[in-house]
N, C-alpha and C positions, 0 to 999 in steps of 0.2 A: 694198308695205310689209309687213314681217314681222308676224305675229300674236304677241302676247305670251302666253306659257304659264307658269303658276306650278305648281311641283311642291312639294307640301306634306309636312311631317313627315318629312324625310329625316334622321332622328336620327343614323344611322350614316355619313352623308356618302358614300353608296355609289351613288346613283342615276346619276350622270354616268358612272360606270365600268362598271356592270353591264349596260347596254344600248347598242346601236348607234343613236345619234341622227342619224347622218350624212344619212339620206335626208329629214330635215326642215330641213337647213341652208339658210339663205337665206329660208325661208318661215316659220320659227317661231323666236322668240327666247325662250330658256329662262331662268327665274329659279328657283333652288332655295332653298327655305326649310328650313333645318336645325332651327330652333327652332319650337316649337308656337305658333300664333296663338291666344291664350287668350281665347275669348269672341267673340260675334257682332260687337261693335264693332271689335275688332282685325282680324277676318277681312274685314269690309267695307272698312276703311281700307287694308288691305294689297292687296286684290285688285280694287279698283274699276276699274282700268285694264287688266285682263287679259281676253282673249277666251277663253282655254283655261285650265282648272284641273284638275290631277291630284290627287285625294285618296287618301291612304293609308288604306284600310279605313274605319273609323269614328272615326279620330282627330279629324277636324275636321267639325263639323256644318254642314249646309246646309239649314236650315229655310226656310220660305217667306219670312220677313222678310229673310234674308240673300240669297237668290236674287233677290228683287225689288230689292235695293239694289246689285246688281252689273249696271249697265246695259250693259256691253260683253260680258258672258259669253255665249258661243255653244256651248261644248262643256265638259262636266264628265265627267271620266273617273275611275272608282273602281277600285282594285285589288280583284279578286274580282267576282263577279256579284251580290252582295247587299250593300246598304249601307243600314241602317236610319236612318242620320243624314242621308240625302238625301231631301228632299221631291220625289219624282219628278213628282207632279201639278203642283206649283208650277213645276218646270222645264219641263214640257210646255206649261203655260199661257204661259210666257215665250218659248217657242220654243227652249229650251236642250236640245240633245241630251245624253243621259246614256248613257255606254258603260261596259262593264266589261271584265274580263280573265279569262283562265283561271288556274287554280292548278296547282301541281305536288304530286302525292302527298297524303299526310296528315300533315304535320309536327306538327300538334297532338297526335297520338297519342303521338309520341315524348316530348313534354313531359309528358303525363299519366303515362306510365310512369316518366319520370325523377323526377317529384315523388314517386311511390310509393316508388321506390328511395331517395330522399333521406330520406323519413320513416322508412323501416325500417332501412336500412343506413348512413345518415349519411355518404355519400361526401364531399360538399362540406364538411361540418363537420370530418371527420377530416383532410381535405386542409388546411384552414385551420390546424388544430392543428399538423400536421407543419411547415408553413411557419413557424409561430410558435416552433418549437423542441421540441415534444413528441416523445417517443421511441416511444410505443406507443399502442395504441387505448384509448379510454375508454368506448366505447359497445358495446352489444350489442342486436341487433334481430332480428326474425323474417325468415326467408326468405319470398319471395312464393309459393314452391311450396307447394301445399296450402291456400292462403288463398282466400277467395271474393271475387271482384270483382263488384259490382253496377253495371251500366251503365244510366244514365238516358238513354235515347235511343239507338236502335240503327240510325242511318243510316250514312253513309259513314265518319265518324270513329269512331263507336261500334263499328262492325263491325271496323275496322282495330285499334282498341284491344283488342277482344275477341280477335282473332287473336294479337296480341303477348302478351297475358296467358296465353292457353292454351299458348303456347310456353314460358312460365315455369312451367307446371304448375299454373296457377290454375284454379279452378272459376269459370265465368262465368254469372251470371244477369242478366236484363234486364227492364226495364219502360218503357213510355211509353204515352201515351193511345191511340195507334193501332197499337201493336205486337201482332202475332198470334203464337200459338205456332209456326206454320209459319215465319214470317220469323225468329223468334228461333232456331229450330233450324237454319235455313239458315246463320246466322252463327255457329253453334257455341255458342249460349247457351240456357239454360233460361228460358222465359217464366214470370214470377211476378207476383203482385200487387204494387202499390206498397208496401203495408205490409210484405210479406215481403222485398222488396228491401232495405228499411232495417233490418229485424230481423236478417237473416241474413248481410249483407255485412261483410267486413273492410275493404273500401274501397268507397265510392260514387264513381263517376266520371261527371260530367255532360257529356252530348254532345247536348243538344237546343238548338234555336234559341230565342232570346229572343222572346217574343210576349206579348200580353195574357194568353193562356192559361197560359204558363209562368212569368210574372213572380211571384216569391214562392212558387214551387212547393215549395221546400225551406224549411220553417219550423220553429217550435218543436215542433210535433207530430212531424215527421219526425226531428228531432234526438233527441227523447225515445224513439223506437223503436230508435235505433242502439245497438250494443254500446259499452260504455265503452272498449273496445280498438280501435274502428273509426276510420277516417279518411275525411274528405271531400276529393275532388279536383275542382276546378272550373277547366276550361280553356275554358269556353264563353262565358258572359257573367255578370258580377257579379250583376245584379238577379234572376237565377233563384233565388238564395238570399236569404232574409230576413237581412240583415246583422246586425241587432240580435240575432236568435235565435242566429245563428252565434257571435257574440262571447260571448254568455252561455254557450253550450255549451263553448266553448274555455276561458273563464275558470274555469268550474266543473268542468272536466275530465269532463263527462258524455260526451264523445267524446275519443279520444286526441289528435287533431290534425287539421290540414288542410294541403293543398297547393294554393295559389291562384295562378293566372296571370292572373286577371281580377278586376276590382273595380267597385263601384258608381260610383266616381269615378276616372277615369284621366287622368294618372298618379296613383298613390296618394299622398295628401297626406303631407308629411313628419311630421306629428304624429298620424297615424292609429294607433289602438291596435293594429292588426294588426302594426305594425312592432316592437312591444315584447313580443310573445308568443313564448315559446321552443318552443311546440308547433305552430308554423306555419312552413311553407316558402313563401316568396314569390318569384315571378318577374315581371318587368315586361311581361306580355302577349307572351311569346316564341312562342306557339303557331304563328303563321304566319311567323315570322321565320327562314326558312332561305334559304341561298344559291340553291338550285334554285327555290324558290318566287318569290324576287325576280326571278330571271332570266325566269321565265314571266310574272310580272306586267308587267315593264317592256318586254319584247319586245312584248307585246300593247298596252301604252300607246302605244308608238311606232306600231304598226300602226293603232290606233284613231284617232290624230291624222292619220296619213297618209290613212286612209279618209275622214275628215271633210273634209280639204283637197281630196280628189278627188271629193267629193260622194257618197261611198258609205260612210256610217258603219256600223261593224260592232259586233256584240255589244251591241246596244241593251238597256238595263236597263228592264224594264217598270215 
């Protein structure tokens, strides 16, 4: 009898076409959920009869209470190798294997730079005006060349973002709790203190992992240090920034604006005040959503399921 496999949060209705599922035929019965399962009760009700669940990043949470309420669950696959919304200890206690996938490139860096370009050169805004019948430009903004990018977190994504910024002719400075001057220099950035990062940057781009140490790392004090002409870019995780402090800074124009791909609550509620601010560019967590990345994700999803069926699970998440 075929095992039932649920694939969650396929908003673009792309999963069935972007990977080759044929080597699971006859052994696995797929059910794709295009709409989000909103909350633990909905997750439990929808997934209680599935042996395999594929989670898209951190869209759907699997805390202990949910895992313990899914009696048939044997394999939980997440896209990517890190998923803070899965209680891996609870899964281990229940005998549920948790596997991950590889990623492709650094697509989030492109979104970070794109947000910077929209905030300065207003490409999307002017595109919308032309489609609406306007004849000529209405905006003027600074070129990125010669401006200073402050990178908060100089890991893989921060380093890639630094390289792109330097190609635009930007000066790059960086800080994080564990960053050394040598590592910064190797990435083409100048190591500075946290306060100097916020004081001297024209853009602050966040590229650190959300943890208890980084939660609320950017708050009222940091916004107070920023130039009134500076912008905040967040493509990492919403709670790294104190949302109330950010909203105050944006309302009072103590900073010029923000480009945000991530939020405290996702999807962003329809009545959220960020949706009504004209100095904010918003994207719906596009950072990881590239065709190449999805191909890498779901090729590995198929391989993870195949390995589990063959008694050789791969890419186990600790």
